[in-house]
N, C-alpha and C positions, 0 to 999 in steps of 0.2 A: 604601238597601240593602234588599233584599227580606227578608221574614220566613221562618219555617219553612215548608217545603212539605208540605202534608198528604199522607198516604198514599192513593193512588188505589185504587179498588175495581174489580175485574173484573166482567164481566157476571154471573158466578155468585156474586158477593158476596165472593169471595176477594180478598186483597190483590194488587194489581198489582205488577209488578217495581219495586223501589225501590233495589236494591243492584246495582252493576256491579262484577264481579270481572274485572280487566283484566290480561292477560299482557303483559309488556313485555320487550324484549330489550336488548342492549347498544347498539343504535342509537337507543334512547330513543323520543321522540315521533315522530321521523321514520319509524320502522318500523311505526307503527300505521296501520290503514286510516283514511280520512277520517272515517268514522262513529264509530269508536272514539276517535279523537283528539278529536272534538267532545265526546264524553261526558266525557273526562278534563278538557278545558278548561273545561267547564261545571260541574265538581264544586265543591261548597262545602266538602267535607271529604274528605281522602285519607288512607287508612291504608296503611302499607307499611314496608319496611325502609329503612335509610339509603341503600342503593344505589338502591332504587326512587325515593326522593324526589330523589336526585341526577339520575337519568335524566329526570325530569319537572320540573326546578326552574323552568322558565319559566312553569308554571301557577300562577296565584294562587288558593290555597285554604288552608284550615286544614290543617295537617299533624299526623298522629298516628303515632307510632312503634309497632312491634309491642309489645304490652304485656308486662310481666314480672311474674309468670310468664306464659308463652305461653298457658296454659290460660285466661287471662282474655280471650283474643281475642274469643270469641263475645259476651261481655257488652259489650265495647267496640264491636263492630260493631252490636249491637242498639241501643246508645245513639245511633247515627248515623241511626236509622230515619227521622226526620222531616226529613232534609236530603238534598241531592243527594250521595249517598255513593258513593265509589269505593274499592275495595281493589286495590292494585297487587301483582302477584306476578310471578315469573320464568317466562317461557315459557308453556306450556299450563297453565292453572289446574287442570285435571282429570287431569293426568298426573304422578303423584308430586309433587303440590303441595297447597297449603293449601285449594284450592277444594273438594276432596272433603269435607274436614272442615267447611267452612262449609255445604256443601249438605246435610250430615247434620243440622245444627243449625237451619238456616233453611229453610223450604219452598222447594224449587227454583223454584216458580212466582213467587217474589218476587225471584229473582236472574236477571241476564243475565250470562252468561259470554262473555268476549271472548278467544278463544285466540290465542296467538302461536306461532311456531315454537318447539318444545321443544329443550332441549339434546340430547336423543336424536336428533332429526331433523338438527340441525346437525352433530353428531358423526358420524352415519352418512354425511352428505354429504361431510364432510372425509375420511373413511376410504374412501369408495366402497363401503360395505357396504349390503346390503339389510336394512331393518329387520325384514322378515319372517323373516330368518335369524339374528337377534341376540337374546340375552337382555338385557332392559333391567332394571336394578336400581338401587336407591337405598340408600346407607348414610348419607345425610344425616340427622344427628340420631339415628341408629340404630346398633346394634353392627356394626362392620365385619366381624366374623366370619361374619355371615349369608351373605356372598358365597362362602364356602368351598364350600357345597353345590353351587355352579354351576361349579366347576372340573372340566371334563371335556375329554378329548382333542378338539381341533379346534373347541371352542366359541368363539364370539365374544361378548364381554361389553361392554356399555356401562354405566358405573357413575357415578351422581351421587355425588360424594364428600362427606365431612364436614369437610374441612380440608386444609391444606397437607401434613400428615404422612400422609394416607390412602394416596396412591399407593405410598409406601415400605412401608407395612404390608401392602398387597395384594401387592406384589412379594415380600415375605418369605413370605407364605402360599403363593404360587406356587412359590417356590424350595424351600421345606421339603417340598412334596408332589411334587417331581419335575417341575415345570413351569418350571424356571429359564430355559429358552430362549424363553419366551413373549414376543413383541413387545408393548410397552406404549406407548401414546401418551396424553399428558396435554394436554388442550385447555382453554384459559382465555380468558375474555372473547370468546367466539365471536360473530361478527356485529358487533363493534365495531372502532374504529380501533386499539385496543390488543390485538387478538387475538394469542395466543401459543400455540406448540406445542412439546412436549418429547417426544422419541422415545428409546427404549432397550429393553433386554431385562430381564426380571425379576431375574435373578441379578446384574446389574451396575447396577441402578437407583440413581442418586445425584443426581438433579435436585432443585433447590430450586424449588418451583412455587408459584403464587399459591394463596391459601386457597380461592377459589371456582373449582372446576374440574370437568371431566368426564373420566373415564378410559376409554380403549378398550383392551381386552385380547384378544389372539388366543392361545388356550391351545395350547401346543405341548408334548406329553408326551414326557419322556425314556423310554427303554426300560424303566427300572426304577421308573417312577412307581407310586404307589399308586392303583389304579383304585377310585373311590368313586362308583358310579352312584347316581342318586336312586331307582332301583327298589329296593325293600327287599331285603335280603339281604347287607348289608355283611359283610366278613370279621370273624370274632370277634376277631382280634388287633388290630383297629383300636380296640377299646374297652378301657379300663382296667377291670378287674373282679377280684373276689375269687373268681370261678368260678361264682357263683350268678347266671347271666344266661341269658336266652332265646337259645339257640344259633341260628346262622345259618339253617339250613333251616327250623326251627320258627318262627323270627322272620318269615321270608318268608311262611310259610303263615298266621301270625297276622295280619300286616298285610293280607294279601289279604282276610281276613274282617272286619277293622276298616274297610277301605275308606276310606283317606285322601281327603279332598276339600278343595277350595279354601276356606280360612278356617275349617274345621271344628275343633272343640275335642275333645281326647282327655283322659280321666282315665286315668293309668297308676298303678294301685293296687299298691303294693309295687314301686316303680320300679327298685330295685336300682341297676345301672349306668346305667340310663336308655336302654338300647338300643332298646326298642320306641318310646318317646316320641320319641327322636331321629330314628329312621327315619320315623315318622309326619310330623314337621315337614319333613323333607327331601323327602318324597314328593309334597307338594302345596303350591302357592303359598299363603302366609299361613296355613297350618295352624298350630294352637296346641296346646300340651299342658301339662298339670299333672301332675307326678310326686309321688305321695304316698309318703313313705318315713320310717319311724321311726328308722332308724340314721344317725347323723351321718357315719360313714365312707362309707356308700353314697351319701348325699346329696352329699358332696364329690366322689366318683367321677363321679356323674351330671353334676354341674356342669362338671367338667373335660372329660368326653367331649362335652358339648353345645358347648362352645367350640371344641374341636378339630375337630368334624365339621360345623360350620356351622349349629348350632341354638341360638344364644345366647338365644333367646326362651323356652327351656324354663323354666317356673316350677316350683320345687321346694318342696313343703310338708312341714313336719315333722309327723309323727304317723302314726297307724294308722287304718284304716277300721274302723267307719263314722264315728267321731267326727270325724276329720279332713276328712270330706267336707262338713260343714256350712258354708254360706256360699260355696261355690264356684259359679261360673257353671254352668248346666246344660250337660252335655256332649252331643256328637254321637256319641261312641263311648267305650267303657270297656273297658280291659284289666285283668284280674286275673291276675297272673303266678303266684300261689300263695296258699293260705290262704283261698280263698273259703268263706264261711259263709252260713247262712241270713240272718243279720243284715246282713252286707255286701251280699248280693244284694238284699235288700229296700231298703236305702238307695240303692244304685246304680241299680237298676231304676226306682225312684220318681223319681230325678233325671234319668234319661235322656230326651232329647227324642224326639218321635215320629220314626220311621224311624231311630232310633239303633241302633247295633250294640254288642252286648256279647260279649266273648270271654274265656273263662277257661281256663287251662291247669293241669293237675295231674300230678304225678309220683308221689305217695304213694297207698297204698291208701285211706287215710282221706280224702284230698282227692277221689279218684276216686269214693268212695261219695257224697260231697256232690254232685258233679257229676251222677252218675247219678240221684240223687233229684230234683234240680232239673230235669233233662231230662225225667224222667217226668211232672213236674207242669207244666212250662212249655213243653215242646217244644223246637224248634230242632234243630241238627245236633250229633251227638256222634261224634267220630272219634278214632282212635288213630294217632299219628305215631311211626314208628320209623325211625331213621337209623343207618346203619352206615358206618364209614370204613375204607378200606384202610390198614393200618399194618404195620410190620415185625413178623414173628414169627421171631426169630432171623435167619437169612439169607434167609428167605422172606417172603411177604406174606400177611396174612389180614384178615378183616373183624372190626372191633371195634365192637360195638353201643353206642350211647348209651342213656341211660335213656329208656324209652318215655314219651311224653307223651299224656295224654288231653286233648282239646280240645273244649270245648262253646261253641257260638256261636248267637246268635239275634238277630233284628231286632225292634224294638219297633214294632208296628203298631196 
């Protein structure tokens, strides 16, 4: 029996690839390319889930299950370094799979990825859908509510689910929002001998499905559905609020200056109902937000709104700025909905990352004075936003103005 295999060195002195991350489908070893199959067959140690080990059970190698807790995975993989090591995953290792996490912890030059057809590709083929025209989502191990933000008229969604109960939950989300006529197809064990398909519509969904499945949804809107675009400016009545919230038109202008971007982090200081933070998360893939709010009732409202509007990742912190800002990850953008002071600005501006955006709104004379003083010293854009709405005046109609908002915004360069 051979001993440990030393880690090879590349020409530049860096470690050569020692870890193979292999995507495997329901057809098991037979579905792998000859070269990839040879890598798995030569492995001394294989890490994977129960299903992955079953699909490759003819290979003689030491077997390691996914560690518990899952966060111990990287340490487990590193312990395999001096052996011929393979990690088995489902489908494409770098498409909503664990391969991306491994690649962030271990230098990519030390890894060889072996992709397999993903569940998305197989599901699109079964449905006859072009992947270029589909939203691909995962709620596997994540809050199911995050898919709510993608419910739009005529949208096609492919969703990696988190268990047998997930399709029914998604069907309920659709029906509650006026998309009950949406066709749904649940696909299980795709590419294997036991492949199964379940079809129905959201309002009548009652299938019992296997725990490991992929869901295809074609969103069909009823005439009375609630339109909830991902472009900022959701209707105010979609939020539970005590009245102190950034209103629709001002919120849209505020988000335009905050500039949501993929994966970016927002601090929403004085988050209130959470409307700005929630729209930030909805506006860009993987955008994150922290809401800082001293009042318990408003924190509860923000959490409720986040779940209802597809932003379950909103983190809500108890406290007031500047003290509550300590220890938070540096943000890409900061919104102050009211109560900006010299102390809050100093703490926020110091934490803001380069090219970060800061936006502050004020409605009182005292707050406006602070904004004007900061603008005089720091520069940026200072504007006043005035909104009027047509409302009944007796039997006629007139314009009713909202409180004027002064908005100060600047970019950290």
